[in-house]
Structures are given as structure tokens and as C-alpha cells.
C-alpha positions as protocol buffer text, in pm:
chain_id: "A"
residue {
  index: 1
  type: MET
  ca { x: -982 y: 1761 z: -1758 }
}
residue {
  index: 2
  type: TYR
  ca { x: -1261 y: 1639 z: -1546 }
}
residue {
  index: 3
  type: THR
  ca { x: -1399 y: 1738 z: -1207 }
}
residue {
  index: 4
  type: ILE
  ca { x: -1561 y: 1522 z: -934 }
}
residue {
  index: 5
  type: PRO
  ca { x: -1833 y: 1437 z: -923 }
}
residue {
  index: 6
  type: PHE
  ca { x: -1834 y: 1337 z: -1291 }
}
residue {
  index: 7
  type: ASP
  ca { x: -2134 y: 1446 z: -1491 }
}
residue {
  index: 8
  type: SER
  ca { x: -2355 y: 1162 z: -1612 }
}
residue {
  index: 9
  type: ASP
  ca { x: -2189 y: 1129 z: -1958 }
}
residue {
  index: 10
  type: VAL
  ca { x: -1847 y: 1111 z: -1828 }
}
residue {
  index: 11
  type: LEU
  ca { x: -1943 y: 867 z: -1528 }
}
residue {
  index: 12
  type: LYS
  ca { x: -2111 y: 643 z: -1808 }
}
residue {
  index: 13
  type: SER
  ca { x: -1798 y: 643 z: -2013 }
}
residue {
  index: 14
  type: ILE
  ca { x: -1596 y: 539 z: -1717 }
}
residue {
  index: 15
  type: ILE
  ca { x: -1822 y: 264 z: -1619 }
}
residue {
  index: 16
  type: THR
  ca { x: -1838 y: 136 z: -1983 }
}
residue {
  index: 17
  type: GLY
  ca { x: -1449 y: 146 z: -1994 }
}
residue {
  index: 18
  type: GLU
  ca { x: -1463 y: 399 z: -2278 }
}
residue {
  index: 19
  type: ILE
  ca { x: -1267 y: 650 z: -2058 }
}
residue {
  index: 20
  type: SER
  ca { x: -1003 y: 432 z: -1865 }
}
residue {
  index: 21
  type: SER
  ca { x: -764 y: 677 z: -1734 }
}
residue {
  index: 22
  type: PRO
  ca { x: -968 y: 996 z: -1649 }
}
residue {
  index: 23
  type: LYS
  ca { x: -756 y: 1318 z: -1579 }
}
residue {
  index: 24
  type: ILE
  ca { x: -899 y: 1500 z: -1289 }
}
residue {
  index: 25
  type: ASP
  ca { x: -868 y: 1861 z: -1177 }
}
residue {
  index: 26
  type: TYR
  ca { x: -868 y: 1864 z: -795 }
}
residue {
  index: 27
  type: VAL
  ca { x: -874 y: 2249 z: -721 }
}
residue {
  index: 28
  type: ASN
  ca { x: -1228 y: 2268 z: -898 }
}
residue {
  index: 29
  type: SER
  ca { x: -1358 y: 1943 z: -786 }
}
residue {
  index: 30
  type: LYS
  ca { x: -1659 y: 1981 z: -528 }
}
residue {
  index: 31
  type: ILE
  ca { x: -1569 y: 1681 z: -356 }
}
residue {
  index: 32
  type: LYS
  ca { x: -1236 y: 1690 z: -164 }
}
residue {
  index: 33
  type: GLY
  ca { x: -1045 y: 1491 z: 98 }
}
residue {
  index: 34
  type: LYS
  ca { x: -1203 y: 1152 z: 232 }
}
residue {
  index: 35
  type: ASN
  ca { x: -1507 y: 1190 z: 13 }
}
residue {
  index: 36
  type: PHE
  ca { x: -1304 y: 1237 z: -302 }
}
residue {
  index: 37
  type: ILE
  ca { x: -1118 y: 902 z: -223 }
}
residue {
  index: 38
  type: THR
  ca { x: -1443 y: 747 z: -147 }
}
residue {
  index: 39
  type: TYR
  ca { x: -1605 y: 842 z: -467 }
}
residue {
  index: 40
  type: LEU
  ca { x: -1306 y: 703 z: -684 }
}
residue {
  index: 41
  type: SER
  ca { x: -1304 y: 386 z: -472 }
}
residue {
  index: 42
  type: ASN
  ca { x: -1652 y: 290 z: -615 }
}
residue {
  index: 43
  type: LEU
  ca { x: -1536 y: 321 z: -967 }
}
residue {
  index: 44
  type: LYS
  ca { x: -1296 y: 92 z: -1184 }
}
residue {
  index: 45
  type: TYR
  ca { x: -1040 y: 238 z: -1415 }
}
residue {
  index: 46
  type: ASP
  ca { x: -692 y: 147 z: -1539 }
}
residue {
  index: 47
  type: ASN
  ca { x: -532 y: 451 z: -1401 }
}
residue {
  index: 48
  type: LEU
  ca { x: -596 y: 817 z: -1328 }
}
residue {
  index: 49
  type: PHE
  ca { x: -397 y: 1145 z: -1317 }
}
residue {
  index: 50
  type: ILE
  ca { x: -509 y: 1406 z: -1059 }
}
residue {
  index: 51
  type: ASP
  ca { x: -385 y: 1757 z: -1117 }
}
residue {
  index: 52
  type: PHE
  ca { x: -260 y: 1901 z: -781 }
}
residue {
  index: 53
  type: SER
  ca { x: -160 y: 2233 z: -920 }
}
residue {
  index: 54
  type: ASP
  ca { x: -237 y: 2537 z: -695 }
}
residue {
  index: 55
  type: VAL
  ca { x: -336 y: 2282 z: -421 }
}
residue {
  index: 56
  type: SER
  ca { x: -195 y: 2400 z: -91 }
}
residue {
  index: 57
  type: PHE
  ca { x: 17 y: 2205 z: 115 }
}
residue {
  index: 58
  type: GLU
  ca { x: -229 y: 2186 z: 393 }
}
residue {
  index: 59
  type: GLU
  ca { x: -480 y: 2038 z: 158 }
}
residue {
  index: 60
  type: LYS
  ca { x: -251 y: 1794 z: 7 }
}
residue {
  index: 61
  type: SER
  ca { x: -163 y: 1690 z: 363 }
}
residue {
  index: 62
  type: VAL
  ca { x: -525 y: 1633 z: 435 }
}
residue {
  index: 63
  type: ILE
  ca { x: -579 y: 1389 z: 125 }
}
residue {
  index: 64
  type: ILE
  ca { x: -271 y: 1194 z: 201 }
}
residue {
  index: 65
  type: SER
  ca { x: -369 y: 1130 z: 546 }
}
residue {
  index: 66
  type: GLU
  ca { x: -724 y: 1055 z: 463 }
}
residue {
  index: 67
  type: PHE
  ca { x: -587 y: 800 z: 195 }
}
residue {
  index: 68
  type: ILE
  ca { x: -379 y: 621 z: 444 }
}
residue {
  index: 69
  type: LYS
  ca { x: -681 y: 591 z: 665 }
}
residue {
  index: 70
  type: HIS
  ca { x: -917 y: 508 z: 406 }
}
residue {
  index: 71
  type: ASN
  ca { x: -1121 y: 200 z: 441 }
}
residue {
  index: 72
  type: SER
  ca { x: -1110 y: 70 z: 105 }
}
residue {
  index: 73
  type: THR
  ca { x: -839 y: -50 z: -153 }
}
residue {
  index: 74
  type: CYS
  ca { x: -869 y: 257 z: -388 }
}
residue {
  index: 75
  type: HIS
  ca { x: -568 y: 269 z: -612 }
}
residue {
  index: 76
  type: ILE
  ca { x: -427 y: 635 z: -669 }
}
residue {
  index: 77
  type: GLU
  ca { x: -71 y: 608 z: -800 }
}
residue {
  index: 78
  type: GLN
  ca { x: 32 y: 955 z: -702 }
}
residue {
  index: 79
  type: LEU
  ca { x: -87 y: 911 z: -339 }
}
residue {
  index: 80
  type: GLU
  ca { x: 64 y: 560 z: -318 }
}
residue {
  index: 81
  type: ALA
  ca { x: 389 y: 725 z: -452 }
}
residue {
  index: 82
  type: THR
  ca { x: 383 y: 998 z: -176 }
}
residue {
  index: 83
  type: VAL
  ca { x: 319 y: 758 z: 88 }
}
residue {
  index: 84
  type: ILE
  ca { x: 612 y: 519 z: -34 }
}
residue {
  index: 85
  type: LYS
  ca { x: 848 y: 827 z: -18 }
}
residue {
  index: 86
  type: CYS
  ca { x: 728 y: 920 z: 324 }
}
residue {
  index: 87
  type: LEU
  ca { x: 802 y: 551 z: 449 }
}
residue {
  index: 88
  type: PHE
  ca { x: 1147 y: 575 z: 306 }
}
residue {
  index: 89
  type: LEU
  ca { x: 1187 y: 904 z: 468 }
}
residue {
  index: 90
  type: TYR
  ca { x: 1067 y: 758 z: 803 }
}
residue {
  index: 91
  type: ARG
  ca { x: 1329 y: 451 z: 756 }
}
residue {
  index: 92
  type: GLY
  ca { x: 1595 y: 728 z: 722 }
}
residue {
  index: 93
  type: TYR
  ca { x: 1663 y: 699 z: 361 }
}
residue {
  index: 94
  type: ASP
  ca { x: 1818 y: 979 z: 158 }
}
residue {
  index: 95
  type: LEU
  ca { x: 1563 y: 1084 z: -76 }
}
residue {
  index: 96
  type: SER
  ca { x: 1762 y: 1289 z: -284 }
}
residue {
  index: 97
  type: LEU
  ca { x: 1979 y: 982 z: -386 }
}
residue {
  index: 98
  type: LEU
  ca { x: 1665 y: 744 z: -448 }
}
residue {
  index: 99
  type: ASP
  ca { x: 1530 y: 1028 z: -676 }
}
residue {
  index: 100
  type: GLU
  ca { x: 1840 y: 982 z: -890 }
}
residue {
  index: 101
  type: VAL
  ca { x: 1792 y: 605 z: -937 }
}
residue {
  index: 102
  type: GLU
  ca { x: 1656 y: 560 z: -1275 }
}
residue {
  index: 103
  type: SER
  ca { x: 1462 y: 244 z: -1212 }
}
residue {
  index: 104
  type: ASP
  ca { x: 1279 y: 422 z: -919 }
}
residue {
  index: 105
  type: THR
  ca { x: 1188 y: 761 z: -1114 }
}
residue {
  index: 106
  type: LYS
  ca { x: 876 y: 600 z: -1273 }
}
residue {
  index: 107
  type: THR
  ca { x: 741 y: 567 z: -909 }
}
residue {
  index: 108
  type: LEU
  ca { x: 875 y: 823 z: -708 }
}
residue {
  index: 109
  type: GLU
  ca { x: 832 y: 1135 z: -939 }
}
residue {
  index: 110
  type: LYS
  ca { x: 458 y: 1088 z: -915 }
}
residue {
  index: 111
  type: SER
  ca { x: 465 y: 1208 z: -544 }
}
residue {
  index: 112
  type: ILE
  ca { x: 245 y: 1507 z: -474 }
}
residue {
  index: 113
  type: LEU
  ca { x: 493 y: 1661 z: -239 }
}
residue {
  index: 114
  type: ASN
  ca { x: 851 y: 1749 z: -272 }
}
residue {
  index: 115
  type: ASN
  ca { x: 1104 y: 1630 z: -37 }
}
residue {
  index: 116
  type: GLN
  ca { x: 1103 y: 1928 z: 185 }
}
residue {
  index: 117
  type: GLU
  ca { x: 731 y: 1890 z: 213 }
}
residue {
  index: 118
  type: LEU
  ca { x: 749 y: 1522 z: 277 }
}
residue {
  index: 119
  type: GLN
  ca { x: 973 y: 1607 z: 573 }
}
residue {
  index: 120
  type: GLU
  ca { x: 724 y: 1864 z: 691 }
}
residue {
  index: 121
  type: TYR
  ca { x: 435 y: 1596 z: 651 }
}
residue {
  index: 122
  type: LEU
  ca { x: 639 y: 1338 z: 844 }
}
residue {
  index: 123
  type: ASP
  ca { x: 721 y: 1584 z: 1107 }
}
residue {
  index: 124
  type: ASN
  ca { x: 316 y: 1660 z: 1146 }
}
residue {
  index: 125
  type: ASN
  ca { x: 222 y: 1294 z: 1114 }
}
residue {
  index: 126
  type: LYS
  ca { x: 485 y: 1064 z: 1253 }
}
residue {
  index: 127
  type: ASN
  ca { x: 245 y: 863 z: 1470 }
}
residue {
  index: 128
  type: LEU
  ca { x: 29 y: 785 z: 1157 }
}
residue {
  index: 129
  type: ILE
  ca { x: 339 y: 682 z: 937 }
}
residue {
  index: 130
  type: LYS
  ca { x: 462 y: 481 z: 1234 }
}
residue {
  index: 131
  type: GLN
  ca { x: 151 y: 285 z: 1253 }
}
residue {
  index: 132
  type: LEU
  ca { x: 174 y: 220 z: 885 }
}
residue {
  index: 133
  type: ALA
  ca { x: 524 y: 114 z: 907 }
}
residue {
  index: 134
  type: ASP
  ca { x: 465 y: -127 z: 1195 }
}
residue {
  index: 135
  type: ILE
  ca { x: 202 y: -292 z: 986 }
}
residue {
  index: 136
  type: LEU
  ca { x: 402 y: -346 z: 669 }
}
residue {
  index: 137
  type: ASP
  ca { x: 696 y: -466 z: 900 }
}
residue {
  index: 138
  type: GLY
  ca { x: 437 y: -708 z: 1050 }
}
residue {
  index: 139
  type: VAL
  ca { x: 360 y: -843 z: 694 }
}
residue {
  index: 140
  type: LEU
  ca { x: 689 y: -1050 z: 730 }
}
residue {
  index: 141
  type: LEU
  ca { x: 553 y: -1220 z: 1046 }
}
residue {
  index: 142
  type: TYR
  ca { x: 224 y: -1287 z: 844 }
}
residue {
  index: 143
  type: ALA
  ca { x: 424 y: -1430 z: 548 }
}
residue {
  index: 144
  type: ILE
  ca { x: 637 y: -1656 z: 772 }
}
residue {
  index: 145
  type: LYS
  ca { x: 320 y: -1783 z: 944 }
}
residue {
  index: 146
  type: ASN
  ca { x: 174 y: -1892 z: 598 }
}
residue {
  index: 147
  type: ILE
  ca { x: 487 y: -2090 z: 512 }
}
residue {
  index: 148
  type: ASN
  ca { x: 378 y: -2439 z: 506 }
}
residue {
  index: 149
  type: ASP
  ca { x: 714 y: -2575 z: 645 }
}
residue {
  index: 150
  type: TYR
  ca { x: 683 y: -2329 z: 929 }
}
residue {
  index: 151
  type: LYS
  ca { x: 323 y: -2460 z: 992 }
}
residue {
  index: 152
  type: GLU
  ca { x: 407 y: -2810 z: 1010 }
}
residue {
  index: 153
  type: GLU
  ca { x: 689 y: -2728 z: 1257 }
}
residue {
  index: 154
  type: VAL
  ca { x: 529 y: -2489 z: 1511 }
}
residue {
  index: 155
  type: GLY
  ca { x: 175 y: -2451 z: 1411 }
}
residue {
  index: 156
  type: ASN
  ca { x: 8 y: -2099 z: 1407 }
}
residue {
  index: 157
  type: ASP
  ca { x: 242 y: -1963 z: 1703 }
}
residue {
  index: 158
  type: ILE
  ca { x: 426 y: -1678 z: 1538 }
}
residue {
  index: 159
  type: THR
  ca { x: 476 y: -1420 z: 1806 }
}
residue {
  index: 160
  type: SER
  ca { x: 339 y: -1322 z: 2143 }
}
residue {
  index: 161
  type: ASN
  ca { x: 344 y: -952 z: 2039 }
}
residue {
  index: 162
  type: ILE
  ca { x: -20 y: -941 z: 1894 }
}
residue {
  index: 163
  type: VAL
  ca { x: -220 y: -640 z: 1832 }
}
residue {
  index: 164
  type: VAL
  ca { x: -589 y: -716 z: 1794 }
}
residue {
  index: 165
  type: GLU
  ca { x: -750 y: -378 z: 1748 }
}
residue {
  index: 166
  type: LYS
  ca { x: -785 y: -192 z: 1425 }
}
residue {
  index: 167
  type: GLN
  ca { x: -546 y: 91 z: 1405 }
}
residue {
  index: 168
  type: GLU
  ca { x: -583 y: 437 z: 1226 }
}
residue {
  index: 169
  type: ILE
  ca { x: -458 y: 275 z: 917 }
}
residue {
  index: 170
  type: GLY
  ca { x: -709 y: 177 z: 644 }
}
residue {
  index: 171
  type: LYS
  ca { x: -669 y: -74 z: 366 }
}
residue {
  index: 172
  type: THR
  ca { x: -490 y: 128 z: 86 }
}
residue {
  index: 173
  type: PHE
  ca { x: -157 y: 20 z: 186 }
}
residue {
  index: 174
  type: VAL
  ca { x: -217 y: -322 z: 19 }
}
residue {
  index: 175
  type: ASN
  ca { x: -165 y: -161 z: -336 }
}
residue {
  index: 176
  type: ILE
  ca { x: 209 y: -45 z: -229 }
}
residue {
  index: 177
  type: LEU
  ca { x: 304 y: -416 z: -184 }
}
residue {
  index: 178
  type: ASP
  ca { x: 274 y: -452 z: -565 }
}
residue {
  index: 179
  type: ASN
  ca { x: 537 y: -186 z: -621 }
}
residue {
  index: 180
  type: VAL
  ca { x: 886 y: -293 z: -719 }
}
residue {
  index: 181
  type: SER
  ca { x: 1054 y: 32 z: -590 }
}
residue {
  index: 182
  type: PHE
  ca { x: 870 y: -10 z: -246 }
}
residue {
  index: 183
  type: ASN
  ca { x: 961 y: -367 z: -199 }
}
residue {
  index: 184
  type: PHE
  ca { x: 1315 y: -341 z: -293 }
}
residue {
  index: 185
  type: HIS
  ca { x: 1408 y: -55 z: -81 }
}
residue {
  index: 186
  type: TYR
  ca { x: 1164 y: -96 z: 217 }
}
residue {
  index: 187
  type: TYR
  ca { x: 1235 y: -466 z: 293 }
}
residue {
  index: 188
  type: SER
  ca { x: 1606 y: -427 z: 238 }
}
residue {
  index: 189
  type: SER
  ca { x: 1626 y: -275 z: 581 }
}
residue {
  index: 190
  type: LEU
  ca { x: 1467 y: -504 z: 818 }
}
residue {
  index: 191
  type: PRO
  ca { x: 1389 y: -440 z: 1186 }
}
residue {
  index: 192
  type: SER
  ca { x: 1472 y: -717 z: 1453 }
}
residue {
  index: 193
  type: PHE
  ca { x: 1230 y: -1003 z: 1481 }
}
residue {
  index: 194
  type: GLU
  ca { x: 1155 y: -893 z: 1839 }
}
residue {
  index: 195
  type: GLU
  ca { x: 1025 y: -562 z: 1730 }
}
residue {
  index: 196
  type: LEU
  ca { x: 764 y: -724 z: 1469 }
}
residue {
  index: 197
  type: LYS
  ca { x: 398 y: -703 z: 1562 }
}
residue {
  index: 198
  type: TYR
  ca { x: 122 y: -932 z: 1449 }
}
residue {
  index: 199
  type: PHE
  ca { x: -193 y: -733 z: 1367 }
}
residue {
  index: 200
  type: GLU
  ca { x: -491 y: -976 z: 1348 }
}
residue {
  index: 201
  type: HIS
  ca { x: -743 y: -714 z: 1204 }
}
residue {
  index: 202
  type: TYR
  ca { x: -528 y: -672 z: 898 }
}
residue {
  index: 203
  type: PHE
  ca { x: -381 y: -1018 z: 864 }
}
residue {
  index: 204
  type: ASP
  ca { x: -648 y: -1262 z: 971 }
}
residue {
  index: 205
  type: ARG
  ca { x: -961 y: -1125 z: 801 }
}
residue {
  index: 206
  type: PRO
  ca { x: -1092 y: -1119 z: 417 }
}
residue {
  index: 207
  type: ILE
  ca { x: -1135 y: -748 z: 454 }
}
residue {
  index: 208
  type: TYR
  ca { x: -960 y: -641 z: 121 }
}
residue {
  index: 209
  type: SER
  ca { x: -1277 y: -654 z: -115 }
}
residue {
  index: 210
  type: GLY
  ca { x: -1317 y: -1016 z: -6 }
}
residue {
  index: 211
  type: LYS
  ca { x: -959 y: -1103 z: -19 }
}
residue {
  index: 212
  type: THR
  ca { x: -694 y: -1165 z: 266 }
}
residue {
  index: 213
  type: LEU
  ca { x: -338 y: -1018 z: 279 }
}
residue {
  index: 214
  type: ILE
  ca { x: -198 y: -1322 z: 105 }
}
residue {
  index: 215
  type: ASN
  ca { x: -350 y: -1225 z: -223 }
}
residue {
  index: 216
  type: TYR
  ca { x: -127 y: -904 z: -224 }
}
residue {
  index: 217
  type: ILE
  ca { x: 201 y: -1072 z: -125 }
}
residue {
  index: 218
  type: ILE
  ca { x: 201 y: -1343 z: -395 }
}
residue {
  index: 219
  type: THR
  ca { x: 202 y: -1108 z: -671 }
}
residue {
  index: 220
  type: PRO
  ca { x: 517 y: -1109 z: -912 }
}
residue {
  index: 221
  type: ASN
  ca { x: 623 y: -750 z: -795 }
}
residue {
  index: 222
  type: CYS
  ca { x: 615 y: -840 z: -421 }
}
residue {
  index: 223
  type: PHE
  ca { x: 924 y: -1065 z: -347 }
}
residue {
  index: 224
  type: ILE
  ca { x: 852 y: -1127 z: 37 }
}
residue {
  index: 225
  type: TYR
  ca { x: 846 y: -1485 z: -15 }
}
residue {
  index: 226
  type: PRO
  ca { x: 1168 y: -1517 z: -213 }
}
residue {
  index: 227
  type: MET
  ca { x: 1345 y: -1292 z: 38 }
}
residue {
  index: 228
  type: LEU
  ca { x: 1220 y: -1504 z: 327 }
}
residue {
  index: 229
  type: LYS
  ca { x: 1354 y: -1814 z: 126 }
}
residue {
  index: 230
  type: MET
  ca { x: 1712 y: -1658 z: 150 }
}
residue {
  index: 231
  type: ILE
  ca { x: 1677 y: -1546 z: 511 }
}
residue {
  index: 232
  type: LEU
  ca { x: 1534 y: -1861 z: 633 }
}
residue {
  index: 233
  type: GLY
  ca { x: 1705 y: -2111 z: 404 }
}
residue {
  index: 234
  type: LEU
  ca { x: 1387 y: -2276 z: 280 }
}
residue {
  index: 235
  type: GLU
  ca { x: 1341 y: -2450 z: -41 }
}
residue {
  index: 236
  type: PHE
  ca { x: 1028 y: -2337 z: -229 }
}
residue {
  index: 237
  type: SER
  ca { x: 928 y: -2599 z: -513 }
}
residue {
  index: 238
  type: PRO
  ca { x: 698 y: -2497 z: -776 }
}
residue {
  index: 239
  type: GLU
  ca { x: 430 y: -2712 z: -590 }
}
residue {
  index: 240
  type: GLN
  ca { x: 463 y: -2525 z: -288 }
}
residue {
  index: 241
  type: LEU
  ca { x: 427 y: -2192 z: -441 }
}
residue {
  index: 242
  type: ASN
  ca { x: 127 y: -2340 z: -630 }
}
residue {
  index: 243
  type: ASN
  ca { x: -23 y: -2438 z: -291 }
}
residue {
  index: 244
  type: ILE
  ca { x: 30 y: -2089 z: -161 }
}
residue {
  index: 245
  type: ILE
  ca { x: -170 y: -1957 z: -453 }
}
residue {
  index: 246
  type: LYS
  ca { x: -453 y: -2206 z: -405 }
}
residue {
  index: 247
  type: GLU
  ca { x: -471 y: -2122 z: -19 }
}
residue {
  index: 248
  type: ALA
  ca { x: -505 y: -1760 z: -127 }
}
residue {
  index: 249
  type: ASP
  ca { x: -774 y: -1845 z: -387 }
}
residue {
  index: 250
  type: ALA
  ca { x: -969 y: -2027 z: -114 }
}
residue {
  index: 251
  type: THR
  ca { x: -989 y: -1720 z: 98 }
}
residue {
  index: 252
  type: LEU
  ca { x: -1195 y: -1518 z: -178 }
}
residue {
  index: 253
  type: ILE
  ca { x: -1574 y: -1476 z: -73 }
}
């Protein structure tokens, strides 16, 4: 098991791909919290496992919050799973029931907090989680706005409930949009249209490693567009879906 920062030989092996899924000892790493995430965000790897054994609840809470607020698209499955469960809890879902769903176990069991700790974390960080949930809810507005049929009918006007300023939330949330368990449960309970907000900073800029948000909602595991098809009764031909993909490719810098 490795510690961060990696020594030069390990770092070289990760950069060359010889080590593609490093296992990391968090307790004995010299870099913690925000700097820990920043360090990993500058590396490419298939996956990683972080050993949080003997890490206090307080210290885990810090890295979860820093992950939510981090200004990168750093992909850490254990922290993403923790955030997903926290969002489910915020939505009012019974985590003990979700834990028993076999198809969700692969994701949810990776959480670094147990269900009791998740409730405590949510109680302590409700405003942060609300900001994140508001953005994820607003993704529906962004998706609708980018449907060609909608554009042709009403143009770019989607709502007057627009938030221009950046929130505390960073960019790591885009990775959970590619998680099947998250999409299936989170978007099965939709807020009313009047409650949705359009976040310009997160939706209208190519801030995700040169990509816009559209790149993250047209993946096979994100079914926002098929869901909108059912809700709005719109027909999506293969040509229309292809156009959406082409529009996303055009946003790359």
C-alpha cells in the first residue's frame, strides 16, 4: 500500500500505466484533505482504493466536503459513493433498504461512512448538500434546454430562476452522473419544475477539463435524455441523438 506523495519510482509507474489501480494508506499519507484530492487530480489511473481504516469521523468529514467543493473532475469512487448515499439521505430515502438492493451494492458499499455517520454528516453539512442537490436537479433544465425540438419552439429561454454566481460546489459531481445507481434512484423522485434553478456557471461553460456538462449527460449510464423523452413525449431518432453527441464534441477545447 502506498502513501501520498508517491515516491519517484511509484509515481513513474503510475504515469506510465504500470500501476493502474494504486492502493493508498490515508492515515500515513503526509498530504491530507483538499491537497490529497488535488494531488490525485493531476494523475491518470483506472481506479484506486484508499484505506480509511483508523481515520476519524471528523477527518473523513473534511475530505468528503473538500471533495464536493474541489475545483477538478477528480474521480474517487469511494468518495463518490459517500456523496451519493448522502444525497439519497437528503432526498429522504431509507438507506437500509437501498443497501439491500443487490444491483446497488457494488456502488453503495464503497461509502467511507456508515449510515449513522452519514446522517451526522448531513446534519452538519445540510447547506452544502442542498447546494449540490439543487445543481443536480437543475441539470434537468440544462438537458431540456439542449433538446433540439425545445430550442426550435422556444429558443434558449428555459426559466427565469437563474443563478449566475458560482456556488460552494466544485466539479467532481459530474462523475456521479455516470453512475447507474445514482441516476436510477435520484432522478426517480423529481422536484416540481418551478423549484428548479438554472446554474449558469456550471451549465454554460466548458469548465470540466475543457468539456461542457453535455458530455456527462450523454453517457450510456446517464438516462436523463431517455427519461425526458418519456416525460415530455418527445421522439428521439438516431439522427437527433447523433446531433446531440456532435454538439457535445463541438464544445471541446
